[in-house]
LORO-819982 format. One record per residue: residue number from 1; residue in three letters; x, y, z of N, C-alpha, C, O in turn. Coordinates in nm, 4 decimals, always signed. Each point is the difference from the previous one (the first is absolute). Layout:
seq,type,nxx,nyy,nzz,caxx,cayy,cazz,cxx,cyy,czz,oxx,oyy,ozz
NUM,ALA,X,Y,Z,X,Y,Z,X,Y,Z,X,Y,Z .
...
This chain:
seq,type,nxx,nyy,nzz,caxx,cayy,cazz,cxx,cyy,czz,oxx,oyy,ozz
1,UNK,-5.2293,+1.0466,+0.0998,+0.1113,+0.0423,+0.0804,+0.0166,-0.0893,+0.1225,+0.1120,-0.0262,+0.0438 .
2,UNK,-0.2249,-0.0206,+0.0116,+0.0088,-0.0879,+0.1162,+0.0678,-0.1310,-0.0357,+0.0759,-0.0548,+0.0799 .
3,UNK,-0.1027,+0.0047,-0.1988,+0.0611,-0.1258,-0.0423,+0.1508,+0.0168,-0.0196,+0.0763,-0.0937,+0.0233 .
4,UNK,-0.0338,+0.2115,-0.0655,+0.1421,+0.0255,-0.0201,+0.0752,-0.0055,+0.1333,+0.1061,-0.0618,+0.0088 .
5,UNK,-0.1602,+0.1259,+0.0941,+0.0681,+0.0042,+0.1284,-0.0100,-0.1310,+0.0770,+0.0752,-0.0207,+0.0953 .
6,UNK,-0.1654,-0.0672,-0.1338,-0.0073,-0.1310,+0.0637,+0.1065,-0.0950,-0.0526,+0.0361,-0.0960,+0.0681 .
7,UNK,+0.0148,+0.1213,-0.1886,+0.1033,-0.0835,-0.0588,+0.1367,+0.0605,+0.0343,+0.0432,+0.0964,-0.0633 .
8,UNK,+0.0234,-0.1525,+0.1623,+0.1248,+0.0571,+0.0504,+0.1122,-0.0037,-0.1030,+0.0836,+0.0903,-0.0023 .
9,UNK,-0.0798,-0.1915,-0.0820,+0.1081,-0.0074,-0.0982,-0.0120,+0.1097,-0.1055,+0.1014,+0.0547,-0.0435 .
10,UNK,-0.2233,-0.0217,+0.0019,-0.0182,+0.1093,-0.0968,+0.0393,+0.1344,+0.0612,+0.0659,+0.0815,-0.0646 .
11,UNK,-0.1062,-0.0596,+0.1877,+0.0330,+0.1265,+0.0667,+0.1501,+0.0121,+0.0191,+0.0573,+0.1065,-0.0231 .
12,UNK,+0.0064,-0.2140,+0.0650,+0.1440,+0.0024,+0.0238,+0.0771,+0.0235,-0.1297,+0.0920,+0.0818,-0.0036 .
13,UNK,-0.1289,-0.1527,-0.1022,+0.0686,+0.0176,-0.1283,-0.0242,+0.1397,-0.0568,+0.0930,+0.0623,-0.0513 .
14,UNK,-0.2154,-0.0127,+0.0597,-0.0308,+0.1338,-0.0501,+0.0753,+0.1061,+0.0787,+0.0486,+0.0975,-0.0572 .
15,UNK,-0.0392,-0.1161,+0.1863,+0.0746,+0.0935,+0.0837,+0.1476,+0.0016,-0.0374,+0.0605,+0.1068,-0.0092 .
16,UNK,-0.0026,-0.2235,-0.0122,+0.1404,-0.0080,-0.0394,+0.0224,+0.0637,-0.1360,+0.0952,+0.0759,-0.0179 .
17,UNK,-0.1810,-0.1058,-0.0772,+0.0123,+0.0543,-0.1352,-0.0136,+0.1523,+0.0002,+0.0805,+0.0689,-0.0627 .
18,UNK,-0.1806,-0.0156,+0.1318,-0.0177,+0.1457,+0.0023,+0.1123,+0.0694,+0.0755,+0.0390,+0.1112,-0.0357 .
19,UNK,+0.0131,-0.1748,+0.1388,+0.1124,+0.0592,+0.0724,+0.1220,+0.0130,-0.0890,+0.0659,+0.1040,-0.0004 .
20,UNK,-0.0354,-0.2074,-0.0743,+0.1166,+0.0040,-0.0891,-0.0192,+0.1032,-0.1096,+0.0919,+0.0766,-0.0289 .
21,UNK,-0.2094,-0.0730,-0.0327,-0.0264,+0.0956,-0.1082,+0.0055,+0.1433,+0.0512,+0.0633,+0.0853,-0.0622 .
22,UNK,-0.1287,-0.0577,+0.1747,-0.0010,+0.1368,+0.0537,+0.1396,+0.0413,+0.0442,+0.0383,+0.1157,-0.0174 .
23,UNK,+0.0383,-0.2082,+0.0744,+0.1365,+0.0332,+0.0406,+0.0865,+0.0347,-0.1210,+0.0764,+0.0965,+0.0046 .
24,UNK,-0.0873,-0.1735,-0.1121,+0.0775,+0.0299,-0.1206,-0.0423,+0.1335,-0.0621,+0.0848,+0.0775,-0.0442 .
25,UNK,-0.2150,-0.0508,+0.0411,-0.0468,+0.1289,-0.0514,+0.0465,+0.1154,+0.0888,+0.0326,+0.1078,-0.0499 .
26,UNK,-0.0295,-0.1299,+0.1793,+0.0448,+0.1013,+0.0940,+0.1482,+0.0322,-0.0194,+0.0396,+0.1165,+0.0028 .
27,UNK,+0.0416,-0.2195,-0.0224,+0.1427,+0.0215,-0.0238,+0.0212,+0.0742,-0.1320,+0.0847,+0.0889,-0.0083 .
28,UNK,-0.1608,-0.1249,-0.0941,+0.0096,+0.0715,-0.1287,-0.0456,+0.1443,+0.0143,+0.0592,+0.0897,-0.0600 .
29,UNK,-0.1629,-0.0662,+0.1380,-0.0493,+0.1361,+0.0205,+0.1025,+0.0848,+0.0748,+0.0118,+0.1198,-0.0258 .
30,UNK,+0.0620,-0.1805,+0.1176,+0.1015,+0.0750,+0.0737,+0.1125,+0.0485,-0.0899,+0.0668,+0.0984,+0.0319 .
31,UNK,-0.0453,-0.1658,-0.1427,+0.0991,+0.0469,-0.0966,-0.0443,+0.1308,-0.0653,+0.0830,+0.0850,-0.0324 .
32,UNK,-0.2151,-0.0690,+0.0129,-0.0512,+0.1221,-0.0604,-0.0039,+0.1167,+0.0977,+0.0016,+0.1157,-0.0420 .
33,UNK,-0.0067,-0.1442,+0.1711,-0.0096,+0.1056,+0.1001,+0.1276,+0.0823,+0.0045,-0.0030,+0.1157,+0.0418 .
34,UNK,+0.1134,-0.1723,-0.0835,+0.1252,+0.0741,+0.0020,+0.0004,+0.1144,-0.1019,+0.0837,+0.0898,+0.0095 .
35,UNK,-0.1743,-0.0914,-0.1054,-0.0107,+0.1101,-0.0953,-0.0585,+0.1220,+0.0688,-0.0618,-0.0108,+0.1059 .
36,UNK,+0.0816,+0.1260,-0.1662,-0.0495,+0.1241,+0.0587,-0.1348,+0.0420,-0.0569,-0.0315,+0.1190,-0.0023 .
37,UNK,-0.0461,-0.2120,-0.0423,-0.1331,+0.0307,-0.0512,-0.0941,+0.0173,+0.1190,-0.0091,-0.0867,+0.0870 .
38,UNK,-0.0597,+0.1990,-0.0849,-0.0807,+0.0349,+0.1166,-0.1182,-0.0943,+0.0200,-0.0333,-0.0329,+0.1138 .
39,UNK,-0.0304,-0.0109,-0.2213,-0.1183,-0.0860,+0.0124,+0.0386,-0.1375,+0.0559,-0.0772,-0.0603,+0.0745 .
40,UNK,+0.1960,+0.0110,-0.1101,+0.0442,-0.1291,+0.0515,+0.0287,+0.0108,+0.1497,-0.0330,-0.0906,+0.0766 .
41,UNK,+0.0933,+0.1993,-0.0361,+0.0284,+0.0179,+0.1436,-0.1280,+0.0167,+0.0802,-0.0092,-0.0500,+0.1122 .
42,UNK,-0.0895,+0.1192,-0.1672,-0.1272,+0.0153,+0.0705,-0.0724,-0.1338,+0.0092,-0.0593,-0.0318,+0.1031 .
43,UNK,+0.0639,-0.0455,-0.2091,-0.0613,-0.1322,+0.0004,+0.0712,-0.0915,+0.0993,-0.0639,-0.0797,+0.0686 .
44,UNK,+0.1949,+0.0913,-0.0614,+0.0777,-0.0844,+0.0899,-0.0329,+0.0277,+0.1461,-0.0001,-0.0923,+0.0815 .
45,UNK,-0.0278,+0.2171,-0.0472,-0.0324,+0.0326,+0.1386,-0.1276,-0.0694,+0.0457,-0.0148,-0.0304,+0.1184 .
46,UNK,-0.0767,+0.0052,-0.2100,-0.1241,-0.0693,+0.0333,+0.0148,-0.1505,-0.0196,-0.0470,-0.0786,+0.0823 .
47,UNK,+0.1114,+0.0391,-0.1896,+0.0062,-0.1415,-0.0368,+0.0916,-0.0821,+0.0898,-0.0329,-0.1140,+0.0327 .
48,UNK,+0.1456,+0.1684,+0.0074,+0.0972,-0.0764,+0.0792,-0.0578,-0.0459,+0.1338,+0.0138,-0.1179,+0.0324 .
49,UNK,-0.0772,+0.2034,+0.0469,-0.0563,-0.0509,+0.1261,-0.1101,-0.1042,-0.0200,-0.0092,-0.0960,+0.0765 .
50,UNK,-0.0740,+0.1144,-0.1786,-0.1078,-0.0959,-0.0253,+0.0574,-0.1353,-0.0408,-0.0449,-0.1040,+0.0482 .
51,UNK,+0.1433,+0.1054,-0.1362,+0.0604,-0.1252,-0.0466,+0.0759,-0.0684,+0.1137,-0.0035,-0.1226,+0.0112 .
52,UNK,+0.0713,+0.1995,+0.0722,+0.0728,-0.0610,+0.1112,-0.0949,-0.0656,+0.1002,+0.0304,-0.1072,+0.0524 .
53,UNK,-0.1431,+0.1691,-0.0256,-0.0988,-0.0626,+0.0886,-0.0525,-0.1290,-0.0622,-0.0145,-0.1013,+0.0685 .
54,UNK,-0.0140,+0.1055,-0.1988,-0.0453,-0.1209,-0.0700,+0.1067,-0.1091,+0.0057,-0.0312,-0.1168,+0.0233 .
55,UNK,+0.1572,+0.1553,-0.0446,+0.1074,-0.0982,-0.0003,+0.0311,-0.0539,+0.1387,+0.0644,-0.1043,+0.0122 .
56,UNK,-0.1082,+0.1722,+0.0915,+0.0163,-0.0551,+0.1349,-0.1143,-0.0941,+0.0358,+0.0230,-0.1042,+0.0613 .
57,UNK,-0.1447,+0.1391,-0.0984,-0.1161,-0.0777,+0.0415,-0.0289,-0.1210,-0.0891,-0.0434,-0.1039,+0.0498 .
58,UNK,+0.0664,+0.1155,-0.1779,-0.0346,-0.1066,-0.0932,+0.0800,-0.1284,+0.0233,-0.0609,-0.1069,+0.0057 .
59,UNK,+0.1940,+0.1114,+0.0082,+0.0700,-0.1269,+0.0252,-0.0328,-0.0608,+0.1355,+0.0029,-0.1221,+0.0153 .
60,UNK,-0.0338,+0.2052,+0.0826,-0.0356,-0.0529,+0.1314,-0.1329,-0.0750,-0.0073,-0.0144,-0.1071,+0.0590 .
61,UNK,-0.0821,+0.1630,-0.1310,-0.1280,-0.0699,-0.0142,+0.0178,-0.1305,-0.0789,-0.0600,-0.1017,+0.0348 .
62,UNK,+0.1412,+0.1041,-0.1399,+0.0278,-0.1229,-0.0746,+0.0744,-0.1023,+0.0838,-0.0227,-0.1202,-0.0133 .
63,UNK,+0.1120,+0.1679,+0.0999,+0.0739,-0.0885,+0.0898,-0.0950,-0.0690,+0.0970,+0.0140,-0.1194,+0.0263 .
64,UNK,-0.1094,+0.1930,+0.0265,-0.0977,-0.0581,+0.0924,-0.0891,-0.1006,-0.0725,-0.0277,-0.1079,+0.0526 .
65,UNK,-0.0177,+0.1434,-0.1743,-0.0829,-0.0937,-0.0770,+0.0777,-0.1255,-0.0400,-0.0602,-0.1053,-0.0213 .
66,UNK,+0.1918,+0.1149,+0.0110,+0.0797,-0.1169,-0.0377,-0.0084,-0.1112,+0.1036,+0.0134,-0.1175,-0.0339 .
67,UNK,-0.0353,+0.1533,+0.1585,-0.0109,-0.1016,+0.1036,-0.1276,-0.0824,-0.0121,-0.0070,-0.1110,+0.0529 .
68,UNK,-0.0936,+0.1635,-0.1214,-0.1265,-0.0712,-0.0147,-0.0073,-0.0813,-0.1288,-0.1020,-0.0628,-0.0284 .
69,UNK,+0.2098,+0.0637,-0.0493,+0.0021,-0.0768,-0.1244,+0.0151,-0.1486,+0.0297,+0.0467,-0.0398,+0.1067 .
70,UNK,-0.0870,-0.0399,-0.2030,+0.0172,-0.1436,+0.0093,+0.0868,-0.0443,-0.1173,-0.0076,+0.0566,-0.1091 .
71,UNK,+0.0880,-0.1558,+0.1320,+0.0807,-0.0533,-0.1088,+0.1478,+0.0271,+0.0186,+0.0451,+0.0503,+0.1029 .
72,UNK,+0.0292,-0.0861,-0.2083,+0.1450,+0.0112,+0.0036,+0.0493,+0.1436,-0.0127,+0.1106,+0.0315,+0.0440 .
73,UNK,-0.1895,+0.0535,-0.1022,+0.0466,+0.1369,-0.0253,-0.0096,+0.0906,+0.1224,+0.0358,+0.1175,-0.0073 .
74,UNK,-0.0833,-0.1702,+0.1186,-0.0163,+0.0817,+0.1204,+0.1345,+0.0546,+0.0481,+0.0125,+0.1200,+0.0246 .
75,UNK,+0.0873,-0.2058,-0.0110,+0.1308,+0.0414,+0.0502,+0.0680,+0.0954,-0.0979,+0.0631,+0.0973,+0.0411 .
76,UNK,-0.0762,-0.1255,-0.1699,+0.0612,+0.0856,-0.1021,-0.0605,+0.1400,+0.0047,+0.0727,+0.0991,-0.0061 .
77,UNK,-0.2033,-0.0904,+0.0167,-0.0653,+0.1316,+0.0051,+0.0359,+0.0742,+0.1285,+0.0160,+0.1220,-0.0018 .
78,UNK,-0.0035,-0.1930,+0.1116,+0.0402,+0.0649,+0.1255,+0.1391,+0.0609,-0.0156,+0.0224,+0.1146,+0.0389 .
79,UNK,+0.0704,-0.1904,-0.0955,+0.1352,+0.0520,-0.0187,+0.0050,+0.1132,-0.1026,+0.0763,+0.0951,+0.0176 .
80,UNK,-0.1553,-0.1035,-0.1232,-0.0020,+0.1083,-0.0994,-0.0562,+0.1294,+0.0589,+0.0522,+0.1084,-0.0262 .
81,UNK,-0.1580,-0.1199,+0.1053,-0.0544,+0.1200,+0.0649,+0.0987,+0.0559,+0.1020,+0.0145,+0.1216,+0.0122 .
82,UNK,+0.0520,-0.2079,+0.0594,+0.1001,+0.0448,+0.0959,+0.1155,+0.0703,-0.0710,+0.0520,+0.1000,+0.0495 .
83,UNK,-0.0120,-0.1521,-0.1650,+0.1053,+0.0644,-0.0788,-0.0449,+0.1375,-0.0494,+0.0788,+0.0946,+0.0002 .
84,UNK,-0.2050,-0.0829,-0.0425,-0.0519,+0.1307,-0.0425,-0.0019,+0.0990,+0.1152,+0.0373,+0.1162,-0.0165 .
85,UNK,-0.0808,-0.1623,+0.1331,-0.0040,+0.0884,+0.1164,+0.1415,+0.0472,+0.0362,+0.0207,+0.1180,+0.0284 .
86,UNK,+0.0752,-0.2090,-0.0295,+0.1381,+0.0366,+0.0332,+0.0612,+0.0930,-0.1044,+0.0710,+0.0943,+0.0351 .
87,UNK,-0.0978,-0.1199,-0.1626,+0.0533,+0.0842,-0.1062,-0.0556,+0.1411,+0.0070,+0.0751,+0.0970,-0.0104 .
88,UNK,-0.2037,-0.0850,+0.0277,-0.0625,+0.1320,+0.0072,+0.0472,+0.0734,+0.1252,+0.0251,+0.1205,-0.0050 .
89,UNK,-0.0127,-0.1908,+0.1162,+0.0492,+0.0623,+0.1225,+0.1447,+0.0464,-0.0163,+0.0368,+0.1072,+0.0480 .
90,UNK,+0.0449,-0.1877,-0.1153,+0.1396,+0.0379,-0.0231,+0.0101,+0.1254,-0.0858,+0.0761,+0.0913,+0.0320 .
91,UNK,-0.1528,-0.0862,-0.1415,+0.0054,+0.1178,-0.0865,-0.0552,+0.1237,+0.0700,+0.0505,+0.1103,-0.0213 .
92,UNK,-0.1520,-0.1265,+0.1034,-0.0525,+0.1138,+0.0750,+0.1031,+0.0491,+0.1011,+0.0168,+0.1206,+0.0177 .
93,UNK,+0.0524,-0.2131,+0.0486,+0.1038,+0.0368,+0.0957,+0.1150,+0.0730,-0.0686,+0.0462,+0.1033,+0.0484 .
94,UNK,-0.0005,-0.1568,-0.1606,+0.1095,+0.0635,-0.0736,-0.0424,+0.1374,-0.0507,+0.0778,+0.0952,+0.0057 .
95,UNK,-0.2001,-0.0848,-0.0548,-0.0496,+0.1293,-0.0472,-0.0057,+0.1030,+0.1107,+0.0359,+0.1159,-0.0208 .
96,UNK,-0.0805,-0.1568,+0.1382,-0.0041,+0.0924,+0.1135,+0.1407,+0.0395,+0.0427,+0.0246,+0.1166,+0.0307 .
97,UNK,+0.0674,-0.2117,-0.0282,+0.1372,+0.0308,+0.0417,+0.0656,+0.0979,-0.0959,+0.0620,+0.0969,+0.0440 .
98,UNK,-0.0742,-0.1201,-0.1728,+0.0632,+0.0889,-0.0959,-0.0676,+0.1360,-0.0074,+0.0650,+0.1005,-0.0287 .
99,UNK,-0.1926,-0.0972,+0.0539,-0.0715,+0.1265,-0.0109,+0.0239,+0.0897,+0.1211,+0.0192,+0.1206,-0.0156 .
100,UNK,-0.0202,-0.1778,+0.1357,-0.0022,+0.0824,+0.1193,+0.1273,-0.0054,+0.0850,+0.0265,+0.0942,+0.0746 .
101,UNK,+0.0526,-0.2009,-0.0833,+0.1102,-0.0143,+0.0944,+0.1392,+0.0007,-0.0611,+0.0975,+0.0247,+0.0709 .
102,UNK,-0.0860,-0.0506,-0.1978,+0.1313,-0.0058,-0.0632,+0.0248,+0.1339,-0.0696,-0.0811,+0.0425,-0.0823 .
103,UNK,+0.1929,+0.0247,+0.1144,+0.0218,+0.1345,-0.0554,+0.0306,+0.0030,-0.1496,-0.0171,+0.1043,-0.0630 .
104,UNK,+0.0617,-0.2151,+0.0046,+0.0333,+0.0007,-0.1432,-0.1117,-0.0562,-0.0851,+0.0247,-0.0486,-0.1104 .
105,UNK,-0.1451,+0.0543,+0.1590,-0.1150,-0.0558,-0.0741,-0.0237,+0.0790,-0.1280,+0.0266,+0.1200,-0.0058 .
106,UNK,-0.0765,-0.1878,-0.0957,-0.0275,+0.0695,-0.1275,-0.1171,+0.0932,+0.0085,-0.0347,+0.0647,-0.0988 .
């Protein structure tokens, strides 16, 4: 494990990959939450906060590790992590607005 965290490019790429996969799974899971199945709603009450915390911290850690990379892919990884952070922040903002502040929310 120590060798993994010493290699900044592996950590940065793994962080980007897991962020994208978890975000896509999270969006797919939100489609199921609209159903009236009680077990899905109970699971969502626990899973959504945990996944949102992961989706906030994981791209930030990958973004920080991107600065320690060497080579041509440093700038690309910095921009990709920044895009992930902005995308997740945008969807969280829109979700909060539609849930709590807009009267015609679903």
